[in-house]
N, CA, C, O and the ligand as a Tripos MOL2 file, in Angstrom:
@<TRIPOS>MOLECULE
protein
  257   255    65     0     0
PROTEIN
NO_CHARGES

@<TRIPOS>ATOM
      1 N         246.2250  119.2560  286.4280 N.3       1 MET1
      2 CA        245.2980  119.9450  287.0480 C.3       1 MET1
      3 C         245.5830  119.8650  288.5950 C.2       1 MET1
      4 O         246.2070  118.8690  288.9590 O.2       1 MET1
      5 N         245.2350  120.7150  289.4850 N.am      2 ILE2
      6 CA        245.5220  120.4970  291.0940 C.3       2 ILE2
      7 C         244.3200  120.2800  291.7850 C.2       2 ILE2
      8 O         243.2780  120.9050  291.5910 O.2       2 ILE2
      9 N         244.5190  119.2540  292.7080 N.am      3 ARG3
     10 CA        243.1840  119.0790  293.6500 C.3       3 ARG3
     11 C         243.7540  119.0010  295.0230 C.2       3 ARG3
     12 O         244.9470  118.7820  295.2330 O.2       3 ARG3
     13 N         242.8270  119.1950  295.9850 N.am      4 LEU4
     14 CA        243.0990  119.0060  297.3280 C.3       4 LEU4
     15 C         242.5850  117.6730  297.9690 C.2       4 LEU4
     16 O         241.4310  117.2790  297.8000 O.2       4 LEU4
     17 N         243.5100  117.0120  298.7110 N.am      5 ASP5
     18 CA        242.9810  115.9560  299.4410 C.3       5 ASP5
     19 C         242.9390  116.3000  300.9340 C.2       5 ASP5
     20 O         243.9270  116.4610  301.6500 O.2       5 ASP5
     21 N         241.6170  116.3930  301.3100 N.am      6 CYS6
     22 CA        241.3400  116.8220  302.6770 C.3       6 CYS6
     23 C         241.2740  115.6150  303.5030 C.2       6 CYS6
     24 O         240.5890  114.6460  303.1730 O.2       6 CYS6
     25 N         241.9890  115.6600  304.5910 N.am      7 THR7
     26 CA        241.8660  114.5140  305.8470 C.3       7 THR7
     27 C         241.3890  115.5670  307.1570 C.2       7 THR7
     28 O         241.3510  116.7970  307.1700 O.2       7 THR7
     29 N         241.1370  114.8350  307.9550 N.am      8 ARG8
     30 CA        240.7020  115.3680  309.2650 C.3       8 ARG8
     31 C         241.8840  116.4280  309.8130 C.2       8 ARG8
     32 O         241.5680  117.4750  310.3790 O.2       8 ARG8
     33 N         243.0960  116.0930  309.6150 N.am      9 VAL9
     34 CA        244.1070  116.9340  310.3420 C.3       9 VAL9
     35 C         244.8220  117.8970  309.1990 C.2       9 VAL9
     36 O         245.2350  119.0160  309.5020 O.2       9 VAL9
     37 N         244.9150  117.4360  308.0400 N.am     10 SER10
     38 CA        245.6980  118.1450  307.1800 C.3      10 SER10
     39 C         245.1000  118.2250  305.5530 C.2      10 SER10
     40 O         244.1120  117.5890  305.1860 O.2      10 SER10
     41 N         245.7250  118.9330  304.8600 N.am     11 ILE11
     42 CA        245.3220  118.7980  303.4870 C.3      11 ILE11
     43 C         246.4530  118.8300  302.6320 C.2      11 ILE11
     44 O         247.3410  119.6820  302.6800 O.2      11 ILE11
     45 N         246.3840  117.7990  301.7870 N.am     12 VAL12
     46 CA        247.5730  117.3470  300.8710 C.3      12 VAL12
     47 C         247.1100  117.8830  299.4920 C.2      12 VAL12
     48 O         246.0150  117.5840  299.0160 O.2      12 VAL12
     49 N         248.1180  118.7950  298.8010 N.am     13 ILE13
     50 CA        247.8370  119.3020  297.4530 C.3      13 ILE13
     51 C         248.5050  118.3730  296.5510 C.2      13 ILE13
     52 O         249.6790  118.0500  296.7290 O.2      13 ILE13
     53 N         247.8190  117.9460  295.6210 N.am     14 VAL14
     54 CA        248.2480  116.9010  294.6600 C.3      14 VAL14
     55 C         248.0010  117.6360  293.1840 C.2      14 VAL14
     56 O         246.9660  118.2380  292.8970 O.2      14 VAL14
     57 N         248.9930  117.4930  292.4230 N.am     15 CYS15
     58 CA        248.9420  118.0090  291.0520 C.3      15 CYS15
     59 C         248.9860  116.7470  290.2300 C.2      15 CYS15
     60 O         249.8290  115.8690  290.4150 O.2      15 CYS15
     61 N         247.9350  116.6880  289.2110 N.am     16 THR16
     62 CA        247.8600  115.4320  288.6090 C.3      16 THR16
     63 C         248.8890  115.3600  287.2740 C.2      16 THR16
     64 O         249.0660  114.3790  286.5520 O.2      16 THR16
     65 N         249.3990  116.4450  287.1810 N.am     17 ASP17
     66 CA        250.5100  116.6340  285.9360 C.3      17 ASP17
     67 C         251.8410  116.4800  286.6250 C.2      17 ASP17
     68 O         252.7750  116.2490  285.8570 O.2      17 ASP17
     69 N         252.1070  116.5520  287.8100 N.am     18 CYS18
     70 CA        253.3690  116.2750  288.5860 C.3      18 CYS18
     71 C         253.3170  115.3840  289.6910 C.2      18 CYS18
     72 O         253.3380  115.7850  290.8540 O.2      18 CYS18
     73 N         253.2460  114.0950  289.3400 N.am     19 PRO19
     74 CA        253.1890  112.9940  290.3200 C.3      19 PRO19
     75 C         254.3190  113.0270  291.4960 C.2      19 PRO19
     76 O         254.2430  112.4690  292.5900 O.2      19 PRO19
     77 N         255.2330  113.7100  291.0640 N.am     20 TYR20
     78 CA        256.4310  113.8460  292.2040 C.3      20 TYR20
     79 C         256.3240  114.9340  293.1440 C.2      20 TYR20
     80 O         256.9620  115.0350  294.1910 O.2      20 TYR20
     81 N         255.3550  115.8470  292.6300 N.am     21 TRP21
     82 CA        255.1350  116.9970  293.5270 C.3      21 TRP21
     83 C         254.0390  116.9590  294.5420 C.2      21 TRP21
     84 O         252.8820  116.7640  294.1700 O.2      21 TRP21
     85 N         254.3030  117.1140  295.6690 N.am     22 ARG22
     86 CA        253.2700  117.0730  296.7930 C.3      22 ARG22
     87 C         253.4090  118.2740  297.8890 C.2      22 ARG22
     88 O         254.5240  118.7310  298.1370 O.2      22 ARG22
     89 N         252.5640  118.6310  298.3550 N.am     23 ALA23
     90 CA        252.5490  119.7070  299.2880 C.3      23 ALA23
     91 C         251.4960  119.5940  300.4930 C.2      23 ALA23
     92 O         250.4280  119.0550  300.2040 O.2      23 ALA23
     93 N         251.6440  119.9670  301.5910 N.am     24 MET24
     94 CA        250.6450  119.8340  302.6480 C.3      24 MET24
     95 C         250.5200  121.0140  303.4330 C.2      24 MET24
     96 O         251.5280  121.5360  303.9100 O.2      24 MET24
     97 N         249.3190  121.5140  303.6240 N.am     25 ARG25
     98 CA        248.9030  122.7260  304.3640 C.3      25 ARG25
     99 C         247.8680  122.2290  305.4680 C.2      25 ARG25
    100 O         247.4990  121.0540  305.4830 O.2      25 ARG25
    101 N         247.4360  123.1210  306.3480 N.am     26 PHE26
    102 CA        246.4990  122.8300  307.2700 C.3      26 PHE26
    103 C         245.0190  123.4140  307.1280 C.2      26 PHE26
    104 O         243.9990  122.9330  307.6210 O.2      26 PHE26
    105 N         245.1420  124.6250  306.2990 N.am     27 THR27
    106 CA        243.9090  125.2750  306.0030 C.3      27 THR27
    107 C         243.5070  125.3250  304.3950 C.2      27 THR27
    108 O         244.4340  125.3440  303.5860 O.2      27 THR27
    109 N         242.2930  125.3430  303.9750 N.am     28 LYS28
    110 CA        242.1250  125.3710  302.6570 C.3      28 LYS28
    111 C         242.6180  126.5410  302.0000 C.2      28 LYS28
    112 O         243.0140  126.5390  300.8340 O.2      28 LYS28
    113 N         242.5940  127.5380  302.7480 N.am     29 HIS29
    114 CA        243.1780  128.8790  302.3570 C.3      29 HIS29
    115 C         244.6130  128.7350  301.8600 C.2      29 HIS29
    116 O         245.0290  129.1100  300.7630 O.2      29 HIS29
    117 N         245.3250  128.1230  302.8510 N.am     30 GLU30
    118 CA        246.7940  127.9790  302.5030 C.3      30 GLU30
    119 C         247.0210  126.9190  301.4280 C.2      30 GLU30
    120 O         247.8930  127.0110  300.5640 O.2      30 GLU30
    121 N         246.1640  125.9050  301.5530 N.am     31 ALA31
    122 CA        246.3570  124.8410  300.5670 C.3      31 ALA31
    123 C         246.0900  125.4870  298.9080 C.2      31 ALA31
    124 O         246.7690  125.1680  297.9320 O.2      31 ALA31
    125 N         245.0970  126.3180  298.9020 N.am     32 TRP32
    126 CA        244.8390  126.6870  297.5310 C.3      32 TRP32
    127 C         245.8980  127.8610  297.0770 C.2      32 TRP32
    128 O         246.1260  128.1030  295.8920 O.2      32 TRP32
    129 N         246.4150  128.4440  297.9930 N.am     33 LYS33
    130 CA        247.5380  129.4100  297.9880 C.3      33 LYS33
    131 C         248.7450  128.7590  297.3840 C.2      33 LYS33
    132 O         249.3170  129.1580  296.3700 O.2      33 LYS33
    133 N         249.0730  127.7330  298.0960 N.am     34 CYS34
    134 CA        250.1200  126.7110  297.6690 C.3      34 CYS34
    135 C         250.1030  126.3320  296.4290 C.2      34 CYS34
    136 O         251.1170  126.4040  295.7350 O.2      34 CYS34
    137 N         248.8310  125.8270  295.9280 N.am     35 ALA35
    138 CA        248.4270  125.3520  294.7470 C.3      35 ALA35
    139 C         248.7420  126.3390  293.6060 C.2      35 ALA35
    140 O         249.3710  126.0500  292.5880 O.2      35 ALA35
    141 N         248.2550  127.4660  293.8940 N.am     36 ALA36
    142 CA        248.2980  128.6370  293.0150 C.3      36 ALA36
    143 C         249.9040  128.9880  292.5520 C.2      36 ALA36
    144 O         250.3440  129.1730  291.4180 O.2      36 ALA36
    145 N         250.5410  129.0080  293.7400 N.am     37 ASP37
    146 CA        251.9200  129.0740  293.6560 C.3      37 ASP37
    147 C         252.6550  128.1790  292.7060 C.2      37 ASP37
    148 O         253.4620  128.5950  291.8740 O.2      37 ASP37
    149 N         252.3130  126.8720  292.8870 N.am     38 HIS38
    150 CA        252.9680  125.8600  292.2090 C.3      38 HIS38
    151 C         252.4760  125.9350  290.5710 C.2      38 HIS38
    152 O         253.2570  125.7860  289.6310 O.2      38 HIS38
    153 N         251.1240  126.1790  290.4460 N.am     39 GLU39
    154 CA        250.7700  126.4510  289.2100 C.3      39 GLU39
    155 C         251.3580  127.5280  288.3730 C.2      39 GLU39
    156 O         251.6630  127.3940  287.1880 O.2      39 GLU39
    157 N         251.5060  128.6960  289.1400 N.am     40 LYS40
    158 CA        252.2730  129.7960  288.5140 C.3      40 LYS40
    159 C         253.7770  129.2950  288.0910 C.2      40 LYS40
    160 O         254.3250  129.4870  287.0050 O.2      40 LYS40
    161 N         254.2070  128.7270  289.0280 N.am     41 ARG41
    162 CA        255.8730  128.2330  288.8980 C.3      41 ARG41
    163 C         255.8820  127.3100  287.6770 C.2      41 ARG41
    164 O         256.6720  127.5090  286.7550 O.2      41 ARG41
    165 N         255.0130  126.3100  287.6700 N.am     42 THR42
    166 CA        255.1890  125.0900  286.9170 C.3      42 THR42
    167 C         254.4220  124.9770  285.6990 C.2      42 THR42
    168 O         254.8950  124.3660  284.7410 O.2      42 THR42
    169 N         253.1610  125.5660  285.6470 N.am     43 HIS43
    170 CA        252.2170  125.4440  284.6240 C.3      43 HIS43
    171 C         251.8960  127.0040  284.3060 C.2      43 HIS43
    172 O         250.8690  127.4850  284.7850 O.2      43 HIS43
    173 N         252.6020  127.6600  283.6510 N.am     44 PRO44
    174 CA        252.2630  129.2370  283.5260 C.3      44 PRO44
    175 C         250.8850  129.3290  282.7790 C.2      44 PRO44
    176 O         250.0830  130.2070  283.0990 O.2      44 PRO44
    177 N         250.6280  128.4890  281.8550 N.am     45 GLY45
    178 CA        249.3950  128.7160  281.1050 C.3      45 GLY45
    179 C         248.0150  128.3910  281.7670 C.2      45 GLY45
    180 O         246.9640  128.7140  281.2140 O.2      45 GLY45
    181 N         248.0570  127.6820  283.0770 N.am     46 LEU46
    182 CA        247.0050  127.2460  283.7610 C.3      46 LEU46
    183 C         246.4270  128.3810  284.8640 C.2      46 LEU46
    184 O         247.1940  129.1610  285.4280 O.2      46 LEU46
    185 N         245.1270  128.3720  285.0710 N.am     47 THR47
    186 CA        244.7640  129.2820  286.0140 C.3      47 THR47
    187 C         243.5790  128.6110  287.0650 C.2      47 THR47
    188 O         242.8420  129.2610  287.8070 O.2      47 THR47
    189 N         243.6130  127.2310  286.9180 N.am     48 GLN48
    190 CA        242.6440  126.5830  287.5210 C.3      48 GLN48
    191 C         242.7090  126.5860  289.0860 C.2      48 GLN48
    192 O         241.6910  126.7400  289.7600 O.2      48 GLN48
    193 N         243.9370  126.4130  289.6290 N.am     49 ALA49
    194 CA        244.2350  126.6720  291.1010 C.3      49 ALA49
    195 C         244.1080  128.2290  291.3780 C.2      49 ALA49
    196 O         243.5590  128.6280  292.4050 O.2      49 ALA49
    197 N         244.5240  128.9190  290.6240 N.am     50 GLN50
    198 CA        244.5560  130.4150  290.8120 C.3      50 GLN50
    199 C         243.1920  130.8810  291.0590 C.2      50 GLN50
    200 O         242.9790  131.6130  292.0260 O.2      50 GLN50
    201 N         242.1520  130.4890  290.1940 N.am     51 ASN51
    202 CA        240.7970  130.6760  290.2310 C.3      51 ASN51
    203 C         240.0950  130.1530  291.5360 C.2      51 ASN51
    204 O         239.2230  130.7670  292.1510 O.2      51 ASN51
    205 N         240.5900  128.9750  291.8470 N.am     52 ALA52
    206 CA        239.9790  128.2350  292.9990 C.3      52 ALA52
    207 C         240.4900  129.1490  294.2650 C.2      52 ALA52
    208 O         239.6720  129.4660  295.1290 O.2      52 ALA52
    209 N         241.5910  129.4840  294.3380 N.am     53 PHE53
    210 CA        242.2190  130.2860  295.4450 C.3      53 PHE53
    211 C         241.2880  131.6690  295.5280 C.2      53 PHE53
    212 O         240.5800  131.9630  296.4910 O.2      53 PHE53
    213 N         241.4340  132.4070  294.3830 N.am     54 THR54
    214 CA        240.5910  133.5040  294.4160 C.3      54 THR54
    215 C         239.1460  133.4500  294.9010 C.2      54 THR54
    216 O         238.6480  134.2730  295.6680 O.2      54 THR54
    217 N         238.5350  132.4120  294.3830 N.am     55 LYS55
    218 CA        237.0200  132.1910  294.6520 C.3      55 LYS55
    219 C         237.0150  131.7590  296.2040 C.2      55 LYS55
    220 O         236.1170  132.0950  296.9770 O.2      55 LYS55
    221 N         238.0030  131.0610  296.5270 N.am     56 HIS56
    222 CA        237.8420  130.4550  298.0890 C.3      56 HIS56
    223 C         238.0460  131.9320  299.0070 C.2      56 HIS56
    224 O         237.3490  132.2990  299.9530 O.2      56 HIS56
    225 N         239.0570  132.5350  298.4900 N.am     57 ARG57
    226 CA        239.4740  133.9100  299.2070 C.3      57 ARG57
    227 C         238.1290  134.7670  299.4750 C.2      57 ARG57
    228 O         237.6610  135.1270  300.5560 O.2      57 ARG57
    229 N         237.6750  134.9730  298.2330 N.am     58 ALA58
    230 CA        236.3940  135.8120  298.2810 C.3      58 ALA58
    231 C         235.4110  135.3490  299.2350 C.2      58 ALA58
    232 O         234.9530  136.0980  300.0980 O.2      58 ALA58
    233 N         235.0110  133.9200  299.0840 N.am     59 ARG59
    234 CA        234.0190  133.2580  300.0420 C.3      59 ARG59
    235 C         234.4210  133.6120  301.4860 C.2      59 ARG59
    236 O         233.5790  134.1850  302.1770 O.2      59 ARG59
    237 N         235.6890  133.3120  302.0320 N.am     60 GLU60
    238 CA        236.1420  133.4800  303.2370 C.3      60 GLU60
    239 C         236.1930  134.8470  303.7660 C.2      60 GLU60
    240 O         235.9880  134.9910  304.9710 O.2      60 GLU60
    241 N         236.4250  135.8190  303.0720 N.am     61 GLY61
    242 CA        236.4120  137.2810  303.1960 C.3      61 GLY61
    243 C         237.9170  137.4580  303.6760 C.2      61 GLY61
    244 O         238.1400  138.1650  304.6590 O.2      61 GLY61
    245 N         238.8680  136.8780  303.0540 N.am     62 HIS62
    246 CA        240.1850  137.0910  303.5580 C.3      62 HIS62
    247 C         240.5910  138.3540  302.7810 C.2      62 HIS62
    248 O         240.3070  138.4980  301.5910 O.2      62 HIS62
    249 N         241.2820  139.2830  303.5170 N.am     63 ALA63
    250 CA        241.7210  140.5670  302.8620 C.3      63 ALA63
    251 C         243.3380  140.3170  302.6380 C.2      63 ALA63
    252 O         244.1310  140.8700  303.3990 O.2      63 ALA63
    253 N         243.6980  139.6510  301.8030 N.am     64 VAL64
    254 CA        245.1430  139.5240  301.3820 C.3      64 VAL64
    255 C         245.6310  140.5120  300.3240 C.2      64 VAL64
    256 O         246.7960  140.4710  299.9300 O.2      64 VAL64
    257 ZN        251.9780  120.6130  288.6420 Zn       65 ZN65
@<TRIPOS>BOND
     1     1     2 1
     2     2     3 1
     3     3     4 2
     4     3     5 am
     5     5     6 1
     6     6     7 1
     7     7     8 2
     8     7     9 am
     9     9    10 1
    10    10    11 1
    11    11    12 2
    12    11    13 am
    13    13    14 1
    14    14    15 1
    15    15    16 2
    16    15    17 am
    17    17    18 1
    18    18    19 1
    19    19    20 2
    20    19    21 am
    21    21    22 1
    22    22    23 1
    23    23    24 2
    24    23    25 am
    25    25    26 1
    26    26    27 1
    27    27    28 2
    28    27    29 am
    29    29    30 1
    30    30    31 1
    31    31    32 2
    32    31    33 am
    33    33    34 1
    34    34    35 1
    35    35    36 2
    36    35    37 am
    37    37    38 1
    38    38    39 1
    39    39    40 2
    40    39    41 am
    41    41    42 1
    42    42    43 1
    43    43    44 2
    44    43    45 am
    45    45    46 1
    46    46    47 1
    47    47    48 2
    48    47    49 am
    49    49    50 1
    50    50    51 1
    51    51    52 2
    52    51    53 am
    53    53    54 1
    54    54    55 1
    55    55    56 2
    56    55    57 am
    57    57    58 1
    58    58    59 1
    59    59    60 2
    60    59    61 am
    61    61    62 1
    62    62    63 1
    63    63    64 2
    64    63    65 am
    65    65    66 1
    66    66    67 1
    67    67    68 2
    68    67    69 am
    69    69    70 1
    70    70    71 1
    71    71    72 2
    72    71    73 am
    73    73    74 1
    74    74    75 1
    75    75    76 2
    76    75    77 am
    77    77    78 1
    78    78    79 1
    79    79    80 2
    80    79    81 am
    81    81    82 1
    82    82    83 1
    83    83    84 2
    84    83    85 am
    85    85    86 1
    86    86    87 1
    87    87    88 2
    88    87    89 am
    89    89    90 1
    90    90    91 1
    91    91    92 2
    92    91    93 am
    93    93    94 1
    94    94    95 1
    95    95    96 2
    96    95    97 am
    97    97    98 1
    98    98    99 1
    99    99   100 2
   100    99   101 am
   101   101   102 1
   102   102   103 1
   103   103   104 2
   104   103   105 am
   105   105   106 1
   106   106   107 1
   107   107   108 2
   108   107   109 am
   109   109   110 1
   110   110   111 1
   111   111   112 2
   112   111   113 am
   113   113   114 1
   114   114   115 1
   115   115   116 2
   116   115   117 am
   117   117   118 1
   118   118   119 1
   119   119   120 2
   120   119   121 am
   121   121   122 1
   122   122   123 1
   123   123   124 2
   124   123   125 am
   125   125   126 1
   126   126   127 1
   127   127   128 2
   128   127   129 am
   129   129   130 1
   130   130   131 1
   131   131   132 2
   132   131   133 am
   133   133   134 1
   134   134   135 1
   135   135   136 2
   136   135   137 am
   137   137   138 1
   138   138   139 1
   139   139   140 2
   140   139   141 am
   141   141   142 1
   142   142   143 1
   143   143   144 2
   144   143   145 am
   145   145   146 1
   146   146   147 1
   147   147   148 2
   148   147   149 am
   149   149   150 1
   150   150   151 1
   151   151   152 2
   152   151   153 am
   153   153   154 1
   154   154   155 1
   155   155   156 2
   156   155   157 am
   157   157   158 1
   158   158   159 1
   159   159   160 2
   160   159   161 am
   161   161   162 1
   162   162   163 1
   163   163   164 2
   164   163   165 am
   165   165   166 1
   166   166   167 1
   167   167   168 2
   168   167   169 am
   169   169   170 1
   170   170   171 1
   171   171   172 2
   172   171   173 am
   173   173   174 1
   174   174   175 1
   175   175   176 2
   176   175   177 am
   177   177   178 1
   178   178   179 1
   179   179   180 2
   180   179   181 am
   181   181   182 1
   182   182   183 1
   183   183   184 2
   184   183   185 am
   185   185   186 1
   186   186   187 1
   187   187   188 2
   188   187   189 am
   189   189   190 1
   190   190   191 1
   191   191   192 2
   192   191   193 am
   193   193   194 1
   194   194   195 1
   195   195   196 2
   196   195   197 am
   197   197   198 1
   198   198   199 1
   199   199   200 2
   200   199   201 am
   201   201   202 1
   202   202   203 1
   203   203   204 2
   204   203   205 am
   205   205   206 1
   206   206   207 1
   207   207   208 2
   208   207   209 am
   209   209   210 1
   210   210   211 1
   211   211   212 2
   212   211   213 am
   213   213   214 1
   214   214   215 1
   215   215   216 2
   216   215   217 am
   217   217   218 1
   218   218   219 1
   219   219   220 2
   220   219   221 am
   221   221   222 1
   222   222   223 1
   223   223   224 2
   224   223   225 am
   225   225   226 1
   226   226   227 1
   227   227   228 2
   228   227   229 am
   229   229   230 1
   230   230   231 1
   231   231   232 2
   232   231   233 am
   233   233   234 1
   234   234   235 1
   235   235   236 2
   236   235   237 am
   237   237   238 1
   238   238   239 1
   239   239   240 2
   240   239   241 am
   241   241   242 1
   242   242   243 1
   243   243   244 2
   244   243   245 am
   245   245   246 1
   246   246   247 1
   247   247   248 2
   248   247   249 am
   249   249   250 1
   250   250   251 1
   251   251   252 2
   252   251   253 am
   253   253   254 1
   254   254   255 1
   255   255   256 2
@<TRIPOS>SUBSTRUCTURE
     1 MET1         2 RESIDUE 1 A MET
     2 ILE2         6 RESIDUE 1 A ILE
     3 ARG3        10 RESIDUE 1 A ARG
     4 LEU4        14 RESIDUE 1 A LEU
     5 ASP5        18 RESIDUE 1 A ASP
     6 CYS6        22 RESIDUE 1 A CYS
     7 THR7        26 RESIDUE 1 A THR
     8 ARG8        30 RESIDUE 1 A ARG
     9 VAL9        34 RESIDUE 1 A VAL
    10 SER10       38 RESIDUE 1 A SER
    11 ILE11       42 RESIDUE 1 A ILE
    12 VAL12       46 RESIDUE 1 A VAL
    13 ILE13       50 RESIDUE 1 A ILE
    14 VAL14       54 RESIDUE 1 A VAL
    15 CYS15       58 RESIDUE 1 A CYS
    16 THR16       62 RESIDUE 1 A THR
    17 ASP17       66 RESIDUE 1 A ASP
    18 CYS18       70 RESIDUE 1 A CYS
    19 PRO19       74 RESIDUE 1 A PRO
    20 TYR20       78 RESIDUE 1 A TYR
    21 TRP21       82 RESIDUE 1 A TRP
    22 ARG22       86 RESIDUE 1 A ARG
    23 ALA23       90 RESIDUE 1 A ALA
    24 MET24       94 RESIDUE 1 A MET
    25 ARG25       98 RESIDUE 1 A ARG
    26 PHE26      102 RESIDUE 1 A PHE
    27 THR27      106 RESIDUE 1 A THR
    28 LYS28      110 RESIDUE 1 A LYS
    29 HIS29      114 RESIDUE 1 A HIS
    30 GLU30      118 RESIDUE 1 A GLU
    31 ALA31      122 RESIDUE 1 A ALA
    32 TRP32      126 RESIDUE 1 A TRP
    33 LYS33      130 RESIDUE 1 A LYS
    34 CYS34      134 RESIDUE 1 A CYS
    35 ALA35      138 RESIDUE 1 A ALA
    36 ALA36      142 RESIDUE 1 A ALA
    37 ASP37      146 RESIDUE 1 A ASP
    38 HIS38      150 RESIDUE 1 A HIS
    39 GLU39      154 RESIDUE 1 A GLU
    40 LYS40      158 RESIDUE 1 A LYS
    41 ARG41      162 RESIDUE 1 A ARG
    42 THR42      166 RESIDUE 1 A THR
    43 HIS43      170 RESIDUE 1 A HIS
    44 PRO44      174 RESIDUE 1 A PRO
    45 GLY45      178 RESIDUE 1 A GLY
    46 LEU46      182 RESIDUE 1 A LEU
    47 THR47      186 RESIDUE 1 A THR
    48 GLN48      190 RESIDUE 1 A GLN
    49 ALA49      194 RESIDUE 1 A ALA
    50 GLN50      198 RESIDUE 1 A GLN
    51 ASN51      202 RESIDUE 1 A ASN
    52 ALA52      206 RESIDUE 1 A ALA
    53 PHE53      210 RESIDUE 1 A PHE
    54 THR54      214 RESIDUE 1 A THR
    55 LYS55      218 RESIDUE 1 A LYS
    56 HIS56      222 RESIDUE 1 A HIS
    57 ARG57      226 RESIDUE 1 A ARG
    58 ALA58      230 RESIDUE 1 A ALA
    59 ARG59      234 RESIDUE 1 A ARG
    60 GLU60      238 RESIDUE 1 A GLU
    61 GLY61      242 RESIDUE 1 A GLY
    62 HIS62      246 RESIDUE 1 A HIS
    63 ALA63      250 RESIDUE 1 A ALA
    64 VAL64      254 RESIDUE 1 A VAL
    65 ZN65       257 GROUP 0 **** ****
């Protein structure tokens, strides 16, 4: 499962299934997008990050 570690300056994306994998973004939108990409690539059966990204995108009104 993927979670975001938000600090004041950046957001670290952490995957609890992949201790060696880390990513960093500066917005939640980018962070969840990155998380969803990782999930798609590495955990094809899971949709947790993809769902969070979709929900976040809807809330923010991003037209991607
Ligand atoms: Zn992972």
